[in-house]
N, C-alpha and C positions, 0 to 999 in steps of 0.2 A: 503493499498500500504507500500511496507515493502522497505527502503532504505539501502543501503550499502554503508559505506565511503571505501575509497581505504585505504591499511594500509599504516600506518605510519612510516615510515622507517627512523631510526637515527643512522648517521654511527658514530662509537667512533672508535678512533685511537687506533691501537696495543699498544702504550706505555700508552694510556689513561686505558685500558683494564687490563695491567699487573699490572700498579699502584693500581687499586681498588682491584685486587687480592693479592697484597702485602700487601694491607693497612687492609684486612679483616684477615690476619694470626696472630697469636700469637706472643708476644713480642720475645718468644726464637725462633722461626721461622724466623721472620725476622732478628733478631741478626744473625742467622745460616746465612742468603743470605748473610748479609751485609760482614759477613767475607770472605766467597766464592767470592764475588765480589773483594773485594779489594785485596785478596789472587790473583786473577787473575791478576788484575791491577798491582800489584808489579812484578807478573810473565813477563807480557808485559814489563814492565819498563825495569826488567833484561835483556830481549833480545834484545831488542832496544840500550843498552848501550854497549853490548856484538859485536853488530853488528858495532857500532859507533866507539869501540875502534879498532875493528880488520879493518875497512877501515882508519881510522885515522894512524894505524902501517904500513899497506899497502903504503899508500900516502906518508908516511915519509920516507919509505925503497926506493920506487920509484924516489923520489924528489936528496934521496941521495945520488942516482947512486949504490944502494947495488944490485937492481933488474935490471938485464943486457938485458932481453926481451922486445918484446914491447907488453903491457897488453891491448893493443886493438885488439891483435891478437886472446886473450883468448876467445872472446865471437863471433868470426866469425865461421860459420860453412864451 
């Protein structure tokens, strides 16, 4: 009599799978990947700073009375 066992399935998270792939790469590839990730992070921070500066300037102008229209109407359709 032959008996079979149900297949064992082990779930692995996407992050863990990616980490295993990264670890198996050469040092040069890991360095290049790190460089790209840091560049992307720098770009994101620059964009966030630009938005923050823009909003700060807009609110400063609004509070100082330089803007004479109702800004709340800009987003109404």
